[in-house]
C-alpha positions as CSV (number, residue, x, y, z in Angstrom):
1,M,-19.9,-4.1,-9.8
2,L,-16.2,-4.7,-9.7
3,N,-15.7,-1.8,-7.3
4,S,-17.7,-3.7,-4.8
5,L,-15.3,-6.6,-5.2
6,Q,-12.2,-4.5,-4.8
7,N,-11.5,-5.4,-1.2
8,P,-12.2,-9.2,-1.4
9,L,-10.2,-9.4,-4.7
10,S,-7.3,-7.5,-3.2
11,L,-7.3,-9.8,-0.2
12,L,-7.5,-12.9,-2.4
13,G,-4.7,-11.6,-4.7
14,R,-2.4,-11.0,-1.7
15,V,-3.1,-14.4,-0.3
16,L,-2.5,-16.2,-3.6
17,I,0.8,-14.5,-4.3
18,A,1.9,-15.0,-0.7
19,L,1.2,-18.7,-1.2
20,L,4.2,-18.8,-3.6
21,F,6.6,-17.4,-1.1
22,V,5.7,-18.3,2.5
23,P,5.8,-22.1,2.0
24,A,9.0,-21.7,0.0
25,G,10.6,-19.8,2.9
26,F,9.6,-22.5,5.4
27,S,11.0,-25.3,3.1
28,K,14.3,-23.4,2.8
29,I,14.6,-23.4,6.6
30,G,14.1,-27.2,6.7
31,G,16.4,-27.8,3.8
32,F,18.9,-25.1,4.4
33,T,22.0,-27.1,3.4
34,G,20.4,-28.3,0.2
35,T,19.2,-24.8,-0.6
36,A,22.7,-23.3,0.0
37,G,24.1,-26.1,-2.2
38,Y,21.7,-25.3,-5.0
39,I,22.5,-21.6,-4.8
40,A,26.2,-22.4,-4.9
41,S,25.7,-24.6,-8.0
42,K,24.5,-21.5,-9.8
43,G,27.7,-19.6,-9.0
44,V,26.2,-17.2,-6.4
45,P,28.8,-16.1,-3.9
46,L,28.2,-16.6,-0.2
47,P,25.5,-19.2,-0.8
48,E,24.6,-19.5,2.9
49,V,24.1,-15.7,3.2
50,A,22.0,-15.8,0.0
51,A,19.9,-18.6,1.4
52,A,19.3,-16.6,4.6
53,I,18.3,-13.6,2.5
54,A,15.9,-15.8,0.5
55,I,14.3,-17.1,3.7
56,A,14.0,-13.6,5.1
57,V,12.3,-12.3,1.9
58,E,10.1,-15.3,1.2
59,L,9.0,-15.9,4.7
60,G,9.3,-12.5,6.3
61,L,8.1,-10.3,3.5
62,G,5.7,-13.0,2.4
63,L,4.0,-13.0,5.8
64,L,3.8,-9.2,5.7
65,L,2.2,-9.4,2.3
66,L,-0.2,-12.1,3.5
67,I,-1.6,-10.0,6.4
68,G,-1.2,-6.7,4.5
69,L,1.2,-5.0,6.9
70,Q,3.6,-2.6,5.1
71,T,2.1,-4.1,2.0
72,R,3.6,-1.8,-0.5
73,W,7.2,-2.2,0.8
74,A,6.8,-6.0,1.2
75,A,5.5,-6.3,-2.4
76,L,8.3,-4.1,-3.7
77,G,10.9,-6.1,-1.8
78,I,9.6,-9.4,-3.0
79,A,9.3,-8.1,-6.6
80,V,13.0,-6.9,-6.7
81,F,14.1,-10.3,-5.1
82,T,12.1,-12.3,-7.6
83,A,13.3,-10.3,-10.6
84,V,17.0,-10.8,-9.5
85,I,16.7,-14.5,-8.8
86,T,14.7,-15.1,-12.0
87,F,17.7,-14.0,-14.2
88,I,20.0,-16.3,-12.1
89,F,17.9,-19.4,-11.7
90,H,15.7,-19.4,-14.8
91,A,18.1,-18.2,-17.6
92,F,16.1,-19.5,-20.5
93,W,18.6,-18.1,-23.1
94,A,21.0,-20.7,-21.7
95,D,18.4,-23.4,-21.1
96,P,15.2,-23.2,-23.1
97,A,13.5,-25.5,-20.7
98,Q,13.5,-22.6,-18.2
99,S,11.4,-20.2,-20.4
100,Q,8.1,-21.0,-18.8
101,A,9.5,-20.5,-15.3
102,F,11.2,-17.3,-16.3
103,F,8.1,-15.7,-17.8
104,K,5.9,-17.0,-14.9
105,N,8.2,-15.3,-12.5
106,I,8.2,-12.1,-14.5
107,A,4.4,-12.2,-14.4
108,V,4.5,-12.6,-10.6
109,V,6.8,-9.5,-10.5
110,G,4.1,-7.6,-12.4
111,G,1.5,-8.7,-9.9
112,L,3.7,-7.6,-7.0
113,L,4.4,-4.3,-8.6
114,T,0.6,-3.8,-8.9
115,I,0.3,-4.5,-5.2
116,A,3.2,-2.1,-4.5
117,A,1.4,0.6,-6.5
118,W,-2.1,0.2,-5.0
119,G,-1.5,-1.2,-1.5
120,G,-3.2,-4.0,0.4
121,G,-6.7,-2.7,0.3
122,A,-9.2,-2.1,3.1
123,W,-9.1,-5.7,4.2
124,S,-5.4,-5.6,5.3
125,V,-3.6,-4.5,8.5
126,D,-2.6,-1.4,6.6
127,G,-6.2,-0.7,5.7
128,K,-7.3,-1.2,9.3
129,L,-4.6,1.0,10.7
130,K,-5.6,3.8,8.2
131,G,-9.3,3.6,9.0
């Protein structure tokens, strides 16, 4: 039975994970100065460049993930980005209040790696281009 749900579940999974990133990318565009300031407060060098990279990953790769185009690469790129920023912005060993956000992000990385391993499924642009 679950095999018959593979395509709709794959689509739903991609959409739900993309919902974490696409709106965040749009909000960073609208609040670019605040985003760069927050990044700077964490000691990240070149905060404006880092903010632009965050927008490119969250919005650009997030949209690719959403529609399922270059799905594996998009998921892998977002996974690497999320893993890196998690250690910078959710350092629970320095601030125990960050532990839930840290482990939530690590779980999201796990989901993204699964998408990177298996692809976007038949109900994706990649799937349509293959078939």
